[in-house]
N, C-alpha and C positions, 0 to 999 in steps of 0.2 A: 316758860310761857311769856313772862314779861319781856324777855329778850326778843321773842318772836313778834310781839306787838310793836316794840320799838323799831325792829327791822322793817316791818311793813309800813309803819308810819313814815319812816325816813325814805323808804323806797317809793311810796306813793307821792310824797312831796317832790322828790327828785324827778320822778317820771313825769309828773304833771308839768313841772317846769321845763323839762326837756321837750315834751310834746309842744309846748307853747313856743319854744325857741327854734327847734329844728326837726322834731319828730323822732320816733324811735324809742319812746319811753317804755314800751312793752319789753324791750331788751333789759330793762332794770327790774320791773315788777315780776316778770315770769321767773327768772332765777331766784328772786327773793322768796317767792311763794314755795318754790322747790326747797329752798334752804330751811323753811319752817317744817319740812317733813312731808309735804303733799306729794303724791305721785304725779308724774309728768302730765297725764291727761287731766287730772283734777286741777292741777295748777294752771293749765292752759284754759280750762273752762272758767275757773274762778277769775282769772285775769281778764278774760273777755267781758265778763259781766261787770267787773270792778271799774274798768276804764270807760265804760259807756257814758257816764255823766259828763266827763271831760270832753268827749266827742260831741255831745249835744251842744255844749257851750261854744265849740268852735263853729258850728253851723250858725248859731245865733249871732256870733260876732262877725260872720261873713255875709250877712244878708244883703248889704249894700252892693257887694260885688256880683250878686245874682240878679240884679235889676236888669230886666230885658232878656234874661236867659233861662227863666223858669220853664219856658216851652220845651227845652231839651230834656228836662227831668222825667216827665211821664214816660217817654220812650225808653228810658234807661232802667226804670224801676222793675219791670218783669224779669229782665236778665239778672239784675242785682239781687232781687229777692230769691229767685230760683237758685242762683249760684251760692248764695249764703246758706240756704237750706241744705243744698247738696254737700257743702263743706262741713256743716254741722253733722249731717248724717254720716258722712265719711269718718269723721272723728269718733263718733259714738258707736259706730258699727264695726270698726276695724280693731284688731287686737292692740292693746296698749303697747306691746313690744314694737309694733310697726311704727307707732308714733314716736317712741323713744329712739328708734333708728333714724327716723326722718328729722327729728328736732335739730340735731347738730347742723345738718345741711340747710334747714330753714333759717336758723339763727345766723349762720355764716352768709347765707344768701341775702338776708335782710341787711346785715352789716355791709356787705359788698354793694348792695343797691344804694345805701345811704352814702357810701364812699364815692361811688361813681355818679351820684345824683346829677351834678352839673354836666357831666359828659353825656349822660342819657338825655338830658334836656337839650343838649347840643345836637342831638340826632333828629330834632323836630323836623327839619327840612321844610317843605312846602305842602302842608296837608291840602291846600286849595287846588293843587294839581291833580288830586285823585278825583275819580268820578263820585257823584253823590251816593250811588248805590254801594260802591266799595267802601266809602267812609262810613256809611250806616252799618254795613255788615261788620266791618272791623271794630267799630265802636261797641257793638253788641258783644263781640267776642272778648274784647278787652274788659268790659264791665263784668261779664259772666266769669271769666277766668280769675279776675281779681277778687270777686265775691267768694268764689270757691276757696281761694287761698285765705281770705279773711275769716270765713266760717270754720276752716280747719285749724288755722294757727293765728294769723292776723298781725304779727309784729311787723312794723314798717309798711303796713298796707297803704297808708297815705302816701308815703314816698313812692311806692311802686305805681300807685294810681296816677300821681302827678306825671311821672315819667312816661307812662303808657298813653294817657289821655293827650299829652302834648304832641304825640306822634300822629294823632288822629284829628284833633280839633284845631281849627284856625282861630285860636283865642290867645289872649295874653295869659301869662302864668298866674297872674292874680285871679283872673276869672276861672282858669282851670283849677286853681286851688280851692276856690269856692265850690265848684261842682264836685270836686273830690271830697269835700267835707260832707256834702249831701249823700254821696255814695257810701262813705265810711259810716255815717250815722245810720243809714239803712241796713248795712251789714251788721252793725252793732245791735240794732233793734231786733233783727232776726235771731242773732246768736243769743241775746238775752232771753227772748221768748222760748227758744228751743232748749237752751241749757237750764233755764229756770224750771222747766217741766220735766225734762228727760236727763239733764246732766248732773254730775256729782259736784254741784257748787258748794264751796265752803263759805257759807254766808257770813260767819263772824269775820273772816278775812276780807270779804267784800265791804263790810261795814267799817273796817279800818282803812282799807285802801282807797275807796271811792272818795270820801271827803278829803283825805290827805292829798289825792291827785287834784282835786278842785282847788285846794289852797295853793298847791304847787303851780298849777296852771296860771293862777292870778299873779303869783310872784314872778313866774317866768315871763309873763307879758310885760311886767315892769322892767325886769332885767334885760329883756330883749334889746332895749335901747342902749345897753352899756356893755354887755358881754360879747366879745368877738365870736361870730357864728362859726368861723373856721376852727377855733379852739374847741368849742363845744362839740362840733361834728367829729373832730379827731378823737376826743375822749369817748364819745358814744361808739364809734367804729372800733376803737381799740378794746373797749369793754366787751362789745358784742362779739368780736373775733375771739377774744380770750375765752368768753363763756362758751361759744360754739365749739372751740377746740377741747375745752374741758368736757362738754357733753359728748363729743365725738370719742374721746378716750374712754369715758365711762360706758358708752353704748357698746363698744366693741371689745371690752375687757371683762 
């Protein structure tokens, strides 16, 4: 039991720091929760609730970048809330075995998205050449699809949102990142509400992970000025790929 507490404390601090530096911290906390003996669905639900405080802090930290862009948010909220609820319902209503079979591919996909983050951003092209109607429809599809993913699993959601929004919005990546923070906190709020009422949340694990992640996030913000981003990203991708392959072998054996 003491070993599990220490594992979650370390995982929470590391994940919080990783989220502040590069994103992808859920690839640390999710397998840590499973290592304590939680079933995959319960580990995923608990993880979604535990990381929420750190997501809120990211929005508060990016308020300045949202200046003059708050007008975009109301139009995105219905699709974001609906997608999040749909993802949560999908997770809670489908057999646990289905989730266990999908998890390896979701983890590997999250790791791949992080690895190809810059290349995906390079596909931005010229959103301004699209018609306003096409941009509006595409934006709603992107927001909804990302929210479904976030409600169902959520690891690397922020990275995926940044890459996808950059294909649609004619904004700088700094402003897109701020909008992404609002979307991820909305997804997080919906998942917390749904899972707190209907999900098998392991609350003691949440009480350990959440404050540890906040501490790690603060430390990560300080380290962000000193630690090479490429090195950190390589470590996360390697870890995520390894975990995904382990889950893959476990799921099909």
